[in-house]
C-alpha positions as semicolon CSV with decimal commas, in nm:
position;residue;x (nm);y (nm);z (nm)
1;M;3,501;-3,476;-1,069
2;H;3,170;-3,635;-1,145
3;F;2,923;-3,477;-1,401
4;L;2,551;-3,555;-1,457
5;K;2,449;-3,610;-1,816
6;L;2,128;-3,413;-1,889
7;P;1,899;-3,446;-2,194
8;A;1,990;-3,199;-2,468
9;A;1,641;-3,013;-2,446
10;L;1,675;-2,979;-2,067
11;T;2,029;-2,836;-2,100
12;A;1,923;-2,586;-2,362
13;T;1,622;-2,473;-2,149
14;L;1,844;-2,433;-1,841
15;A;2,107;-2,233;-2,053
16;I;1,835;-1,993;-2,193
17;T;1,676;-1,936;-1,855
18;G;2,008;-1,877;-1,693
19;C;2,102;-1,612;-1,944
20;S;1,777;-1,427;-1,915
21;G;1,833;-1,332;-1,553
22;P;1,562;-1,295;-1,286
23;A;1,205;-1,267;-1,392
24;D;1,092;-0,904;-1,464
25;S;0,923;-0,788;-1,145
26;A;0,861;-0,433;-1,275
27;S;0,504;-0,342;-1,264
28;D;0,310;-0,150;-1,529
29;S;0,335;0,161;-1,315
30;D;0,715;0,153;-1,350
31;T;0,706;0,165;-1,720
32;P;0,822;0,486;-1,894
33;A;0,481;0,528;-2,047
34;N;0,331;0,596;-1,696
35;Q;0,613;0,834;-1,591
36;P;0,548;1,207;-1,608
37;Q;0,684;1,330;-1,952
38;L;0,867;1,668;-1,961
39;I;0,686;1,885;-2,210
40;G;0,820;2,232;-2,141
41;T;1,087;2,423;-1,961
42;G;1,184;2,785;-1,893
43;I;1,478;2,966;-1,731
44;L;1,365;3,241;-1,484
45;Q;1,555;3,562;-1,496
46;L;1,541;3,878;-1,283
47;A;1,523;4,239;-1,420
48;D;1,895;4,255;-1,427
49;G;1,932;3,934;-1,631
50;A;2,053;3,714;-1,342
51;S;1,929;3,367;-1,346
52;A;1,639;3,296;-1,085
53;G;1,563;2,928;-1,136
54;T;1,364;2,705;-1,358
55;I;1,019;2,603;-1,438
56;E;0,932;2,255;-1,578
57;L;0,592;2,141;-1,726
58;L;0,526;1,772;-1,686
59;R;0,246;1,568;-1,840
60;S;0,112;1,252;-1,670
61;G;-0,182;1,111;-1,848
62;N;-0,430;1,392;-1,891
63;A;-0,280;1,612;-1,608
64;I;-0,017;1,887;-1,634
65;T;0,195;1,984;-1,337
66;A;0,434;2,286;-1,311
67;Q;0,740;2,240;-1,102
68;I;0,935;2,555;-1,012
69;T;1,266;2,624;-0,840
70;A;1,337;2,986;-0,773
71;N;1,615;3,188;-0,616
72;G;1,721;3,553;-0,561
73;L;1,376;3,666;-0,454
74;S;1,259;3,853;-0,152
75;E;1,125;3,652;0,148
76;G;0,746;3,617;0,165
77;K;0,446;3,526;-0,060
78;H;0,469;3,628;-0,434
79;G;0,196;3,606;-0,710
80;F;0,300;3,338;-0,958
81;H;0,113;3,318;-1,297
82;L;0,116;3,189;-1,660
83;H;0,108;3,485;-1,896
84;T;-0,024;3,494;-2,250
85;T;0,299;3,565;-2,444
86;G;0,620;3,396;-2,449
87;A;0,842;3,702;-2,409
88;C;1,042;3,843;-2,116
89;D;1,167;4,178;-2,197
90;A;1,342;4,331;-1,898
91;P;1,321;4,530;-1,671
92;D;0,938;4,519;-1,633
93;F;0,848;4,195;-1,825
94;K;0,537;4,361;-1,957
95;S;0,606;4,192;-2,297
96;A;0,465;3,861;-2,126
97;G;0,108;4,023;-2,159
98;G;-0,173;3,951;-1,923
99;H;-0,262;3,619;-1,751
100;L;-0,325;3,312;-1,969
101;N;-0,685;3,301;-1,984
102;P;-0,819;3,096;-2,285
103;G;-1,168;3,049;-2,138
104;G;-1,235;3,428;-2,059
105;A;-1,283;3,361;-1,681
106;T;-1,236;3,623;-1,404
107;H;-0,917;3,615;-1,194
108;G;-0,864;3,436;-0,870
109;K;-0,994;3,117;-0,688
110;L;-1,180;3,352;-0,458
111;S;-1,367;3,540;-0,726
112;E;-1,734;3,462;-0,799
113;G;-1,650;3,369;-1,161
114;G;-1,367;3,128;-1,053
115;S;-1,026;3,123;-1,177
116;H;-0,845;3,087;-1,515
117;L;-0,565;2,881;-1,648
118;G;-0,290;3,141;-1,567
119;D;-0,390;3,160;-1,198
120;L;-0,142;2,968;-0,985
121;P;-0,097;2,957;-0,597
122;N;0,131;3,216;-0,432
123;L;0,492;3,111;-0,427
124;E;0,629;3,098;-0,070
125;V;0,989;3,235;-0,070
126;A;1,209;3,137;0,223
127;A;1,445;3,378;0,410
128;D;1,728;3,258;0,196
129;G;1,549;3,383;-0,118
130;T;1,460;3,031;-0,248
131;A;1,129;2,854;-0,333
132;T;1,021;2,536;-0,477
133;A;0,660;2,429;-0,563
134;T;0,474;2,170;-0,759
135;I;0,142;2,278;-0,891
136;A;-0,135;2,086;-1,074
137;L;-0,275;2,302;-1,348
138;E;-0,655;2,318;-1,365
139;G;-0,814;2,150;-1,667
140;E;-0,721;1,859;-1,888
141;A;-0,389;1,831;-2,072
142;D;-0,560;1,807;-2,423
143;Q;-0,688;2,173;-2,361
144;I;-0,403;2,312;-2,164
145;V;-0,120;2,203;-2,394
146;P;-0,245;2,387;-2,702
147;S;-0,310;2,708;-2,486
148;I;0,044;2,709;-2,353
149;F;0,212;2,622;-2,670
150;D;0,028;2,841;-2,922
151;A;0,186;3,063;-3,176
152;D;0,299;3,335;-2,949
153;G;0,384;3,108;-2,660
154;T;0,359;3,162;-2,281
155;A;0,563;3,288;-2,008
156;T;0,555;3,243;-1,637
157;V;0,597;3,546;-1,418
158;I;0,659;3,597;-1,050
159;H;0,540;3,917;-0,893
160;A;0,667;4,137;-0,614
161;G;0,368;4,083;-0,370
162;P;0,117;3,819;-0,304
163;D;-0,194;3,747;-0,517
164;D;-0,511;3,825;-0,338
165;Y;-0,691;3,567;-0,545
166;R;-0,981;3,789;-0,629
167;S;-0,873;4,118;-0,786
168;D;-0,951;4,107;-1,156
169;P;-0,751;4,092;-1,379
170;A;-0,413;4,025;-1,206
171;G;-0,470;3,966;-0,832
172;D;-0,306;4,298;-0,720
173;A;0,033;4,123;-0,697
174;G;0,242;4,421;-0,797
175;A;0,540;4,452;-1,013
176;R;0,681;4,161;-1,231
177;V;1,007;4,059;-1,065
178;A;1,105;3,735;-1,256
179;C;1,008;3,588;-1,582
180;A;1,069;3,269;-1,800
181;V;0,963;3,179;-2,154
182;I;0,818;2,842;-2,145
183;S;0,958;2,634;-2,453
184;A;0,839;2,303;-2,572
185;S;1,066;2,011;-2,475
């Protein structure tokens, strides 16, 4: 066997480089600081107490996104809103209060006064009773977060029928069929 003799400095450099592995190819966009941060969660429940899915609130920079996964619902469109109080007392979930409306706006994207923070798009439920959706909340995180995580909290409510996006104050979406208290993560 024949070995080359290398200067000590070169040997040390090669040893250090060999131990460090390949160069870091991750871009700044792959860093945890730029990944959505989970800021809130809730477990949806039906009037009989059965689990009906989850809601997660995610923050990415100054944007808030709501991700919902629901089950056990009737097929079709269902009104879906953020409500003013973090309470979900069955069977009617009226303890959740009205829609979250910190700016005092009218209800619905089709109303002349525009919509408010609690207004979300209808949730489309498949024939098997399931639905998933990702919704960007209107406004900036620095204003949204304090409204959601205020002293009495916030709930998300799914209604029996579709929201018409204009009837004030609640979109004529019918009874409340599922509810989740949103807790800070």
